[in-house]
Structure formats: C-alpha cells, structure tokens
Residue, then its C-alpha position, 0 to 999 in steps of 0.5 A: h884192066g889197063d884202061e879207064n873204062n867202067r865195067k858193068v859186069p864183074t871182069p877178071v883182072q888179067a894182070l893178076r891171073g894165076t895169083k892167089v888173092v886173099a884180100v882186097a881193099c878199096g879207097e876213093f878211085f883205087i884198090v889194093v890187093q894182098t896175095a897169099e904170098g904176102d905181096l901188095y899190089s895197087s892200081g887206080s888213082g895215085l893222086y896223094g901217093q895212096l898207091g905206095h909207088g913213090d909218086t902220084t901217078n895213076r896205075f891202070v893195072p895192079t902194080l907190085i908195091r916194091a917198097m914192101d918187098a921186105a915185108e909180108v903183108l898180113s892185112l890191109a885197109c884203105g880210107g878215101f885217099h890213104t892205105c894202112v897195112c899190117a906186116r912183118v919182116r919177111p924171113v931171110e934165108p940164113v947166111l952164115p954166120t946167122m943169128l936168130c931173133s928171140a921170140a920172147s924179147g923180139r930182139f936180136d939174140p946173139s946166143t941163139s945159133i942156127a943149130s937150134s932153128a929146128s925148135l923155132n915157134q911160128g912167128d920167129s924170124f931170121c935176122r942176118e948178123a948186122p952192125s946194129a945191135h938189135r933188130e925188131c922182129g914182129h909186126e909193124i903198121y905202115s901207112f901211106g897216101q894223104g896225110q891231111f889231119g894227121r890221118l897217117g899217124h906219122g905226127d905230121q900232115a904230109d902226104h907219104l908216097t911210099p909205105a912208112i912205119i907208124 
C-alpha cells in the first residue's frame, strides 16, 4: 500500500491493479505474488534478502523481481525469512538461425530446425544458438533469503539476496 500502516479490513493493493494474480505466499513480514504471466513481485521486510531484489531494503509496494525476468514462475512458497520458486526458462522469440531444445532429452538439439516448430509439444522451449554446446530446458527450483541451517539448499548457510538455482 506504500506505507507501514496496518489494515483492519481487506484493502486492494493499488500497485497490482489490473494485474491478474494467481498465487500469493506469505513469510514473516513479507509477501510474494505470482501473476498469470509468470512474473514475481514482492513487498515487505527485506531483512535477509527474501524479497529477491539483491539487497535487504524493505519494499512498501509490490516490486517486480527483475532477477526472475528470464524465468516463468510456476509456483512459489515462503518460509519465515526465505522464498522458494519453481520456474522454467521463458520461451525466447526465435532469432535466425534458431534451434530448439529437444523435449525428449531436455538438451540443445542442433538437428531441430525452426521449420519443425509447428510440431512442438507443450513444454518445449526455444533456445537461441549460443557458444555453449547445451542449454537446459525445463523446470528449476530457485531460493533466496535467509540461509541459516542450509535451508536454501545451496550447500552453505549464507543469505542469498537474489534468486539462485538449487
């Protein structure tokens, strides 16, 4: 709402007006919102980086988590001071020459041409031709926020201020 005032009755969040929200998760003093487009917004206490904006700043209005721009959020959950997100790489508009990821292997497939894109199954992703030999297609789990006791799954106890793949 843009302030620190408590609300005693449900009040629309003006910053999300016109946005189709499909999921909301709450942690200790913060919320994370998923939109129908797969975008992720957060607001509230940023004490441990659980808002995902690369800092520990509190946000008083829902703010787009830019670190997730390349991902389409499928689901989310919050703990007390951390956030977990299941997401997949957003489809990229084809840029010639374009190749596709093979749905069977989940790997970059140079033998697949754009001409066969009409036969794509749901879940297939476009991959830009790149110097790397392979590019994963599919779902990833991201976590961020307080890392105490290894709760983020990154093999350490560090706080992560931006979404990182587990």
